[in-house]
C-alpha positions as CSV (number, residue, x, y, z in Angstrom):
1,M,52.4,127.3,100.9
2,W,53.7,128.4,97.5
3,V,57.1,126.7,98.0
4,P,55.7,123.2,98.3
5,L,53.4,123.9,95.3
6,L,56.4,125.0,93.2
7,L,58.3,122.0,94.3
8,L,55.5,119.7,93.3
9,L,55.3,121.5,90.0
10,A,59.0,120.9,89.4
11,L,58.7,117.2,90.3
12,A,55.7,116.8,88.0
13,T,57.6,118.6,85.2
14,L,60.5,116.2,85.7
15,A,58.3,113.2,85.7
16,L,56.5,114.3,82.6
17,G,59.8,114.9,80.9
18,L,61.0,111.4,81.8
19,V,57.8,109.9,80.5
20,A,58.0,111.9,77.3
21,H,61.6,110.7,76.8
22,R,60.4,107.1,77.1
23,L,57.5,107.7,74.7
24,L,59.6,109.5,72.1
25,A,62.4,106.9,72.2
26,P,60.6,103.5,72.5
27,G,63.6,101.7,71.0
28,G,65.8,102.7,74.0
29,N,63.8,100.6,76.5
30,P,66.0,97.7,77.6
31,F,63.1,96.1,79.4
32,A,60.5,96.0,76.7
33,Q,59.7,92.3,76.5
34,P,59.4,89.4,79.0
35,P,62.1,86.7,78.8
36,P,61.8,84.6,75.6
37,G,61.2,81.2,77.2
38,P,61.1,79.0,80.3
39,P,64.2,78.0,82.2
40,R,66.3,75.4,80.6
41,P,67.7,72.3,82.5
42,L,70.3,73.0,85.2
43,V,73.9,73.0,83.7
44,M,76.0,70.8,86.0
45,D,79.0,70.2,83.8
46,P,81.9,72.0,85.6
47,R,83.7,72.7,82.3
48,A,80.6,74.3,80.7
49,R,80.1,76.5,83.8
50,D,83.8,77.5,83.9
51,K,83.6,78.7,80.3
52,V,81.1,81.3,81.5
53,L,82.2,82.1,85.1
54,K,86.0,81.6,84.8
55,R,87.0,83.2,81.5
56,G,90.4,84.6,82.2
57,F,91.6,88.0,81.2
58,S,93.9,88.5,78.2
59,A,94.5,91.5,76.0
60,Q,93.2,89.5,73.0
61,R,89.8,88.9,74.7
62,V,89.0,92.6,75.2
63,P,86.2,93.5,72.7
64,A,86.8,96.4,70.3
65,E,84.8,99.7,70.4
66,L,83.7,99.4,74.0
67,D,80.8,101.6,75.3
68,A,81.7,101.0,78.9
69,V,84.0,99.1,81.2
70,V,82.8,97.8,84.6
71,I,85.1,97.2,87.5
72,G,83.8,94.2,89.5
73,S,81.3,91.4,88.7
74,G,79.2,91.5,91.9
75,M,75.4,91.9,91.6
76,G,75.8,95.7,91.1
77,G,78.3,95.3,88.3
78,L,76.4,92.6,86.5
79,A,73.1,94.5,86.9
80,A,74.6,97.7,85.4
81,A,76.4,95.8,82.7
82,G,73.4,93.6,81.8
83,T,71.0,96.5,81.6
84,L,73.4,98.5,79.3
85,A,73.8,95.3,77.2
86,K,70.1,95.1,76.8
87,A,70.2,98.7,75.6
88,G,72.6,97.6,72.9
89,K,75.8,98.7,74.6
90,R,79.1,96.8,74.4
91,V,80.3,96.4,78.0
92,L,83.5,94.8,79.4
93,V,83.3,93.5,83.0
94,L,86.6,93.0,84.8
95,E,86.8,90.8,87.9
96,Q,89.9,90.5,90.1
97,H,88.9,87.1,91.5
98,D,89.1,83.8,89.5
99,Q,85.4,83.6,89.0
100,A,82.6,86.0,88.3
101,G,79.8,86.8,90.8
102,G,81.3,88.7,93.7
103,C,79.2,87.6,96.8
104,C,77.2,85.4,94.5
105,H,80.0,83.1,93.8
106,T,80.4,79.6,95.3
107,F,83.4,77.4,96.0
108,Q,83.8,73.6,96.2
109,E,85.9,71.7,98.7
110,R,86.0,67.9,99.3
111,G,82.8,67.2,97.6
112,N,80.9,70.1,99.2
113,E,79.7,73.3,97.7
114,F,79.4,76.5,99.7
115,D,77.7,79.8,99.0
116,V,79.8,82.8,100.2
117,G,77.0,85.4,100.3
118,I,73.6,84.3,99.1
119,H,71.8,82.7,102.0
120,Y,68.2,83.6,101.1
121,V,66.4,86.3,99.2
122,G,63.0,87.9,99.7
123,Q,60.5,89.4,97.3
124,M,61.0,86.7,94.6
125,H,57.4,85.9,94.2
126,E,56.0,85.9,90.7
127,G,55.4,89.4,89.4
128,S,57.4,91.2,92.0
129,M,59.6,94.1,90.8
130,L,62.7,92.4,92.0
131,R,61.8,89.2,90.2
132,V,61.0,91.0,87.0
133,A,64.3,92.8,87.1
134,L,66.3,89.7,87.8
135,D,64.5,87.8,85.1
136,Q,65.4,90.5,82.6
137,L,69.1,90.3,83.6
138,T,69.2,86.5,83.4
139,D,67.0,85.7,80.5
140,G,64.4,84.3,82.9
141,Q,66.7,81.3,83.5
142,L,66.9,81.5,87.3
143,C,64.7,79.1,89.3
144,W,63.8,80.0,92.9
145,Q,63.0,77.6,95.6
146,R,60.7,78.9,98.3
147,L,61.7,78.1,101.8
148,P,59.0,76.5,103.9
149,D,57.8,78.1,107.2
150,P,59.3,79.0,109.5
151,Y,61.9,80.6,107.2
152,D,63.7,82.1,110.2
153,E,64.1,81.2,113.9
154,V,65.4,83.8,116.3
155,T,66.9,82.8,119.6
156,L,67.2,85.4,122.4
157,G,68.9,83.8,125.3
158,P,66.7,80.8,126.4
159,R,63.7,81.8,124.2
160,R,63.0,81.0,120.6
161,Y,60.7,82.7,118.1
162,Q,59.7,81.8,114.6
163,L,58.9,83.9,111.5
164,R,56.4,82.8,109.0
165,A,55.7,84.2,105.5
166,G,52.6,85.7,104.1
167,K,50.8,89.1,104.4
168,A,48.6,87.9,107.1
169,A,50.6,84.9,108.4
170,F,53.6,87.0,109.3
171,A,51.7,89.3,111.6
172,A,49.6,86.5,113.0
173,A,52.7,84.5,113.9
174,L,54.1,87.4,115.8
175,E,50.8,88.0,117.6
176,E,50.6,84.4,118.6
177,Q,54.0,84.7,120.2
178,F,53.4,88.1,121.7
179,P,49.6,88.1,122.5
180,Q,49.9,91.2,124.7
181,E,51.6,93.2,122.0
182,K,49.0,93.1,119.2
183,A,48.7,96.9,119.0
184,A,52.5,97.3,118.6
185,I,52.7,94.6,116.0
186,R,49.9,96.1,113.9
187,E,51.4,99.5,114.1
188,F,54.8,98.1,113.0
189,M,53.0,96.4,110.1
190,R,51.4,99.7,109.1
191,L,54.7,101.4,109.2
192,S,56.2,98.6,107.1
193,K,53.6,99.1,104.5
194,V,54.3,102.9,104.4
195,A,58.0,102.2,104.1
196,S,57.6,99.7,101.2
197,R,55.3,102.0,99.3
198,H,57.4,105.2,99.7
199,V,61.0,103.8,99.6
200,A,61.1,104.6,95.9
201,L,61.4,108.2,96.9
202,L,64.9,107.5,98.1
203,A,65.8,106.4,94.6
204,V,64.1,109.5,93.2
205,L,66.2,111.7,95.4
206,K,69.3,110.0,93.9
207,M,68.0,110.6,90.3
208,V,66.6,114.1,90.3
209,P,69.0,116.9,89.3
210,R,71.4,117.9,92.1
211,W,70.0,121.4,92.4
212,L,66.6,120.0,93.0
213,A,67.9,117.5,95.6
214,A,69.8,120.3,97.3
215,L,66.6,122.4,97.4
216,L,64.6,119.6,98.9
217,V,67.2,118.8,101.5
218,R,68.3,122.2,102.6
219,S,64.8,123.6,102.8
220,G,63.5,120.6,104.8
221,L,60.8,120.1,102.2
222,V,61.9,116.5,101.7
223,Y,60.3,115.7,105.1
224,R,57.0,117.0,103.9
225,L,57.0,114.9,100.8
226,S,56.9,111.6,102.7
227,P,57.3,110.1,106.2
228,V,59.8,107.7,104.7
229,F,62.6,110.3,105.1
230,R,61.9,110.7,108.8
231,M,61.9,107.0,109.2
232,A,65.2,106.8,107.4
233,A,66.8,109.3,109.8
234,A,65.3,107.8,113.0
235,S,67.2,105.5,115.3
236,H,65.8,102.0,115.2
237,S,66.1,101.5,119.0
238,E,64.3,104.8,119.7
239,A,61.6,104.1,117.2
240,V,60.7,100.6,118.5
241,A,60.8,101.9,122.0
242,Q,57.9,104.0,121.1
243,L,56.0,100.9,119.8
244,T,56.5,98.5,122.7
245,N,58.1,97.9,126.1
246,D,58.7,94.2,125.5
247,P,62.4,93.7,125.1
248,D,62.1,90.5,123.1
249,L,59.7,92.1,120.6
250,R,62.1,95.1,120.3
251,A,64.9,92.7,119.5
252,L,62.8,90.7,117.1
253,L,61.9,93.8,115.1
254,G,65.6,94.3,114.3
255,Y,67.0,90.8,114.3
256,L,68.3,90.9,110.7
257,F,71.8,92.0,111.8
258,Y,74.2,93.6,109.4
259,G,76.9,94.9,111.8
260,T,75.3,98.1,113.0
261,A,73.9,98.3,116.5
262,P,70.1,99.0,116.4
263,R,70.5,102.4,118.2
264,D,72.9,103.5,115.4
265,S,70.9,102.0,112.5
266,S,68.1,103.4,110.5
267,F,64.6,102.4,111.4
268,L,63.6,102.5,107.8
269,V,66.4,100.1,106.8
270,N,65.4,97.6,109.5
271,V,61.7,97.8,108.7
272,L,62.4,97.2,105.0
273,M,64.7,94.2,105.8
274,V,61.9,92.6,107.8
275,H,59.4,93.5,105.1
276,H,61.6,92.0,102.5
277,Y,60.7,88.5,103.7
278,Q,57.1,89.0,104.6
279,R,56.0,87.5,101.3
280,G,58.4,84.6,101.7
281,A,62.1,83.7,101.5
282,W,63.7,82.0,98.4
283,Y,66.9,80.3,97.5
284,P,68.3,79.9,93.9
285,R,68.2,76.3,92.7
286,G,71.7,75.3,91.8
287,G,73.2,77.7,94.3
288,G,74.2,81.3,94.3
289,S,76.6,81.0,91.3
290,E,73.5,80.5,89.1
291,I,72.9,84.2,89.3
292,A,76.2,85.1,87.6
293,F,76.1,82.1,85.3
294,H,72.9,83.4,83.7
295,A,73.8,87.1,83.9
296,V,76.9,86.8,81.8
297,P,75.5,85.5,78.5
298,P,73.3,88.5,77.8
299,I,76.4,90.7,78.2
300,E,78.3,88.6,75.8
301,R,75.5,88.5,73.2
302,A,75.7,92.3,73.0
303,G,79.4,92.0,72.1
304,G,80.7,92.5,75.6
305,A,82.7,90.2,77.9
306,V,83.1,89.2,81.5
307,L,86.7,88.4,82.3
308,V,88.2,87.2,85.5
309,R,91.7,87.4,87.0
310,A,91.7,91.0,85.8
311,P,92.7,93.3,88.7
312,V,92.1,96.9,87.8
313,T,95.0,98.9,89.2
314,R,93.8,102.4,88.4
315,I,91.2,104.4,86.5
316,L,92.6,106.4,83.6
317,V,91.8,110.1,83.7
318,S,92.2,112.5,80.9
319,S,93.8,116.0,81.1
320,A,90.2,117.3,81.1
321,G,89.4,115.4,84.3
322,A,87.2,112.7,82.7
323,A,87.5,109.0,83.1
324,V,88.6,107.4,79.9
325,G,89.4,103.8,80.8
326,V,91.2,101.6,83.2
327,A,94.6,99.9,83.7
328,V,94.6,96.1,84.3
329,Q,97.5,94.2,85.8
330,K,98.8,91.7,83.3
331,G,98.4,88.0,84.1
332,P,101.3,85.6,84.9
333,G,101.7,84.5,81.3
334,E,101.6,88.0,79.8
335,G,104.7,89.5,81.3
336,Q,105.2,92.5,83.6
337,G,103.2,95.7,83.6
338,E,99.6,96.6,82.8
339,V,97.2,96.8,79.9
340,Q,95.3,100.0,79.4
341,I,91.7,99.6,78.2
342,F,89.8,102.7,77.0
343,A,86.1,103.3,77.0
344,P,83.9,106.4,77.1
345,L,82.4,105.3,80.4
346,V,83.8,103.7,83.5
347,I,81.5,102.1,86.1
348,S,82.8,100.9,89.4
349,D,81.3,98.1,91.5
350,A,84.4,98.1,93.6
351,G,82.8,100.3,96.3
352,V,83.3,104.0,97.1
353,F,86.4,103.5,99.2
354,N,88.3,101.5,96.6
355,T,87.1,103.7,93.7
356,F,88.0,107.0,95.3
357,G,90.7,105.9,97.7
358,K,92.7,103.4,95.6
359,L,91.8,103.6,91.9
360,L,91.9,107.4,91.4
361,P,95.2,108.3,93.1
362,P,98.1,109.2,90.7
363,P,99.5,106.5,88.5
364,P,103.3,105.9,88.2
365,P,105.5,108.7,86.8
366,Q,105.6,109.3,83.1
367,P,102.0,108.2,82.3
368,P,101.5,107.0,78.7
369,S,99.7,108.9,76.0
370,V,96.0,108.6,75.6
371,P,94.1,109.9,72.6
372,S,91.0,111.9,73.6
373,V,88.8,109.7,71.4
374,P,90.8,106.4,71.2
375,S,90.4,104.4,68.0
376,S,91.1,101.2,69.8
377,P,89.9,100.2,73.3
378,L,93.2,98.6,74.1
379,S,96.7,99.9,74.6
380,P,99.8,98.0,76.0
381,A,101.0,101.2,77.8
382,P,103.3,102.7,75.1
383,P,105.8,105.5,75.8
384,H,104.7,109.1,75.6
385,S,104.0,110.6,72.2
386,H,103.5,114.0,73.8
387,P,104.2,115.5,77.2
388,P,102.1,114.5,80.2
389,G,99.2,116.9,80.8
390,S,98.8,117.9,77.2
391,P,95.4,117.5,75.7
392,G,94.2,113.9,75.4
393,S,96.8,112.4,77.8
394,P,95.9,110.8,81.1
395,R,97.3,112.8,84.0
396,P,98.1,111.9,87.6
397,G,94.8,111.5,89.4
398,C,95.7,113.4,92.5
399,E,93.8,116.5,91.5
400,V,90.7,114.3,91.0
401,A,91.2,112.1,94.0
402,V,91.4,115.0,96.4
403,S,88.8,117.2,94.7
404,P,86.2,118.7,97.1
405,G,83.5,116.6,95.5
406,V,85.4,113.3,96.1
407,R,86.5,114.3,99.6
408,A,82.9,115.3,100.5
409,R,81.6,111.9,99.3
410,L,84.2,110.0,101.2
411,A,83.6,112.0,104.4
412,M,79.9,111.0,104.4
413,V,80.5,107.3,105.0
414,R,82.8,104.8,106.6
415,P,83.5,101.1,106.0
416,G,81.0,98.7,107.5
417,M,81.9,95.8,109.9
418,G,83.6,92.7,108.6
419,S,82.4,89.1,108.9
420,F,83.7,85.8,110.0
421,L,82.3,82.6,108.4
422,V,82.7,78.9,109.1
423,F,82.1,76.4,106.3
424,A,81.5,72.9,107.6
425,G,81.3,69.9,105.2
426,L,78.9,67.1,106.4
427,R,78.8,63.4,105.6
428,G,75.3,62.5,104.6
429,S,72.6,64.2,102.5
430,A,70.3,66.9,103.9
431,A,67.5,64.4,104.0
432,Q,69.6,61.7,105.8
433,L,70.8,64.2,108.4
434,G,67.4,65.9,108.8
435,L,68.8,69.3,108.0
436,P,66.2,72.1,108.2
437,P,65.9,74.8,105.5
438,T,65.2,77.3,108.3
439,N,67.8,80.0,109.0
440,F,68.8,80.4,112.6
441,W,69.7,83.7,114.2
442,I,71.1,83.2,117.7
443,Y,71.7,86.0,120.2
444,P,72.9,85.7,123.8
445,H,70.1,87.9,125.1
446,N,67.6,90.5,123.9
447,D,69.6,93.7,124.4
448,L,71.3,93.9,121.0
449,D,72.7,97.4,121.6
450,A,74.5,96.2,124.7
451,M,75.7,93.1,123.0
452,M,77.2,95.1,120.1
453,T,78.8,97.7,122.4
454,R,80.5,95.0,124.4
455,Y,81.5,92.9,121.4
456,A,83.0,95.8,119.4
457,A,85.1,96.8,122.4
458,L,86.8,93.5,122.8
459,S,90.5,93.2,122.3
460,R,91.7,90.7,119.8
461,D,92.6,88.0,122.4
462,E,89.2,88.3,124.1
463,V,87.2,87.5,121.0
464,P,87.2,83.6,120.8
465,E,85.8,83.3,124.3
466,N,83.3,86.1,124.0
467,L,81.6,85.7,120.6
468,A,78.2,87.4,120.3
469,M,75.6,86.7,117.7
470,M,75.7,83.9,115.2
471,F,73.8,82.9,112.1
472,I,73.4,79.2,111.0
473,T,72.2,78.0,107.7
474,F,72.1,74.8,105.7
475,P,72.3,75.5,102.0
476,A,72.0,71.9,101.0
477,A,68.5,71.8,102.7
478,K,67.3,74.8,100.7
479,D,68.4,73.6,97.3
480,P,66.6,70.5,95.9
481,T,69.4,70.0,93.3
482,Y,72.2,69.8,95.9
483,E,71.9,66.1,96.4
484,Q,71.9,65.5,92.7
485,R,75.0,67.6,92.3
486,H,76.8,66.5,95.4
487,P,75.4,63.1,96.4
488,G,75.8,61.9,99.9
489,R,77.1,65.3,101.0
490,S,75.7,68.4,102.7
491,C,77.0,71.6,104.4
492,M,76.5,74.1,107.2
493,T,77.5,77.7,107.1
494,I,78.0,79.8,110.3
495,L,78.4,83.5,110.3
496,T,79.2,86.2,112.9
497,M,80.5,89.8,112.7
498,A,84.2,90.6,113.1
499,R,86.2,93.8,113.3
500,Y,89.0,94.2,110.8
501,E,91.3,95.5,113.5
502,W,91.3,92.0,115.2
503,F,93.1,90.6,112.0
504,E,94.9,93.7,110.8
505,E,98.3,92.4,112.0
506,W,98.2,89.9,109.1
507,A,97.0,92.3,106.5
508,G,99.1,92.2,103.3
509,T,99.8,88.4,103.6
510,W,98.4,85.9,101.2
511,P,95.7,83.2,101.9
512,R,97.2,80.0,103.3
513,H,100.5,81.9,103.9
514,R,99.5,84.1,106.8
515,G,101.6,82.1,109.3
516,P,100.9,79.8,112.3
517,E,99.6,82.5,114.6
518,Y,96.9,83.6,112.2
519,Q,95.9,80.0,111.7
520,R,95.7,79.4,115.4
521,Y,93.6,82.5,116.0
522,K,91.3,81.9,113.1
523,S,90.9,78.2,114.2
524,A,90.1,79.2,117.8
525,I,87.2,81.4,116.6
526,A,86.0,78.8,114.1
527,Q,86.0,76.0,116.7
528,R,84.1,78.1,119.2
529,L,81.4,78.9,116.6
530,L,81.2,75.3,115.4
531,E,80.9,74.1,119.0
532,R,77.9,76.4,119.6
533,A,76.3,75.3,116.4
534,L,76.7,71.6,117.4
535,Q,75.1,72.4,120.8
536,R,72.1,73.5,118.8
537,F,72.3,70.5,116.4
538,P,74.0,67.7,118.5
539,H,73.2,65.0,116.0
540,L,75.7,66.5,113.6
541,R,78.6,66.2,116.0
542,D,80.1,63.1,114.3
543,K,79.1,64.1,110.8
544,V,81.6,67.0,110.3
545,D,84.6,66.0,108.3
546,F,85.7,69.3,106.8
547,V,85.9,72.9,108.3
548,E,87.2,76.0,106.7
549,A,86.9,79.6,107.9
550,A,86.9,83.0,106.3
551,S,88.0,86.2,108.2
552,P,87.7,89.8,107.1
553,L,91.1,89.3,105.4
554,T,89.5,86.6,103.3
555,N,86.8,89.1,102.2
556,Q,89.6,91.6,101.5
557,H,91.4,89.2,99.3
558,Y,88.6,87.5,97.3
559,L,86.0,90.2,97.3
560,G,88.2,93.3,97.3
561,A,86.6,94.7,100.4
562,P,89.1,97.3,101.8
563,R,88.5,96.3,105.5
564,G,86.8,93.0,105.0
565,E,83.3,94.5,105.1
566,M,80.4,92.4,103.8
567,Y,78.0,95.2,103.0
568,G,80.2,98.1,101.8
569,A,79.8,101.4,103.5
570,E,78.4,101.3,107.0
571,H,74.6,101.3,107.1
572,D,74.4,103.7,110.0
573,L,72.0,106.6,110.7
574,G,74.3,109.1,109.0
575,R,74.2,107.2,105.7
576,F,70.4,107.5,105.5
577,T,70.0,111.2,106.2
578,P,68.5,112.9,103.2
579,A,71.7,114.8,102.4
580,V,73.7,111.6,102.2
581,V,71.0,109.7,100.4
582,A,71.0,112.4,97.8
583,A,74.8,112.6,97.5
584,M,75.5,108.8,97.4
585,R,74.3,108.5,93.9
586,A,75.6,106.7,90.8
587,D,77.2,109.7,89.0
588,T,80.4,111.0,90.6
589,P,82.4,114.2,90.7
590,V,84.6,112.7,88.0
591,K,83.1,113.0,84.6
592,N,82.2,109.7,82.9
593,L,82.8,107.7,86.1
594,Y,79.8,106.1,87.8
595,L,79.3,103.9,90.9
596,T,77.1,100.9,91.1
597,G,76.2,98.3,93.8
598,Q,75.6,98.4,97.5
599,D,77.2,101.8,98.1
600,V,74.7,103.4,95.8
601,F,71.5,102.1,97.4
602,S,71.7,99.6,100.3
603,C,73.0,96.2,101.3
604,G,72.4,92.7,100.1
605,L,71.5,91.3,96.7
606,A,68.4,93.5,96.3
607,G,70.2,96.6,97.4
608,A,73.1,95.9,95.0
609,L,70.7,95.2,92.1
610,H,68.9,98.5,92.8
611,G,72.3,100.2,92.8
612,G,72.9,98.7,89.3
613,L,69.5,100.0,88.1
614,L,70.2,103.5,89.4
615,C,73.6,103.4,87.7
616,A,72.2,102.3,84.4
617,S,69.4,104.9,84.7
618,A,72.0,107.6,85.1
619,V,74.1,106.4,82.2
620,L,71.2,106.0,79.8
621,G,69.3,109.1,81.0
622,R,66.2,107.0,81.4
623,L,63.8,106.1,84.2
624,L,64.3,102.4,84.1
625,Y,62.0,101.8,87.0
626,L,59.1,103.1,84.9
627,D,60.1,100.6,82.1
628,L,60.2,97.8,84.7
629,L,56.8,98.8,86.1
630,L,55.2,98.8,82.6
631,L,56.8,95.4,81.9
632,K,55.4,94.1,85.2
633,K,51.9,95.2,84.2
634,K,52.4,93.6,80.7
635,I,53.4,90.3,82.3
636,K,50.5,90.4,84.7
637,R,48.0,91.0,81.8
638,R,49.6,88.2,79.8
639,R,49.2,85.8,82.7
640,G,45.6,86.9,83.2
641,R,44.8,86.1,79.5
642,Q,46.6,82.7,79.8
643,A,44.6,81.8,82.9
644,A,41.3,82.8,81.4
């Protein structure tokens, strides 16, 4: 009995210490005030948007006296950089693609605009923690359009089911469609509430000192703290089998597919994903690129910059084993070689596999000299002024890359599954074509485990004729500004999962130069998916005038995903055991090197944002979630006074 009491005392002491830190240093709170004003009108001028989202890298644009450099401008990178900027830090964000945003970027083709990763987002109701955090990072300039009900339709073979938003409406809709399963549905809703209330403890496990996390995990005390840890380590298929014998309901409770079979996925993750949309589903007005468009200016106001076409080739490591900066490949107009950028902190949104597997290995022979405390953040890679390995010079990173801590972190996870997307341009507006804002999840039957087992075992040539699940969405129907921005046009996006191995033969080739065999193979898959979508929406058959497809190799090129994965490290059971949850934190075995994004917490925009908050908390030594909670309460009180 005394051990749990000591544990609770230690946690209480830690919490009091963090609160005291906040009270003693009020000026360090980056989330002290609500956004200054209401959203401004949507910026539609392409040149004005490009100045923000497509500012190209050059040595002259690197700010002086950097506090941190961030690799990657996805949601995790922008969240970490934006939070540090609000704390007064000068941060440089480097993006290898030609526009900022990562999975939040959009592209245009033949009068159509397509989102590559933002299809819909939950928990964006006024006053939610996620909404408060995003408003802080974007100056409150994002406008969210709520999707009408049903926000999702799930097809299981010949049967269709609809999901509706609202605390009561969500469960009521399920009970209407499964009247014999009311007890199972109510128990699932109870577990969903427990999961949502206790999930913060996963973040706590990533923030407490390592010795305390190790004590909690090795002693098994972590399971006594909350049922959320048992839910995290439980197989989804096994957990729902205890709730119901109805195979359709079992499938419906895990329909939000992210590439991991239900039997291999965490019950907690699936419960939280379903819960994520229980209060509604939202889409950003103006498209997914609005997120990055409004996240960049706060970083620039603090003296930082977000620069694109800036591929980081390696992380610079000092002779003491600390990260001291990055090397960036020079652009086409800047000659050969690389530019070295120095900063006391390096934050990577490139994912655990890129960071540890590609960016930390040894640089070329004869590494240049690096002062231990550089007076300038920029160096054009001069010759040595003293021998490699002497104090203050970067050394080959092999000792770091293969250190036990790095090896252990890499051994805990594996890359997730890739994706295949079809982007179809349509003649006619969403209103003219009667496009629904509903998202459509289509499965061949209700045994998702069997479906995934069969699909993953296919050979490359078997794939086009044996496609499994598919997701269909109409961005133009969700965004009321789409018709204004792209009159007379609309679009459809189709998604399915795809193994990297099916496309690996063409790895290393460039987009649009992968050869005729690749084009034939990609087209075969795209046409099968499009045909299935047109079977569901036959009135669109003569409205399609443009089709483009993206394979795992596309993700690899544009998003820097090592094996074309959408969601970073695999979201399997192993990743959500307490030991791995505690280990996959923002701080790394390399001093002054931090991780952010999906690999730190979980998948999707919300997961990547939380990864950024955890990273910034570790860098600032501050419990930012407490700051956000207090701000949330302040905003609620202010609204109450305004309504009175």
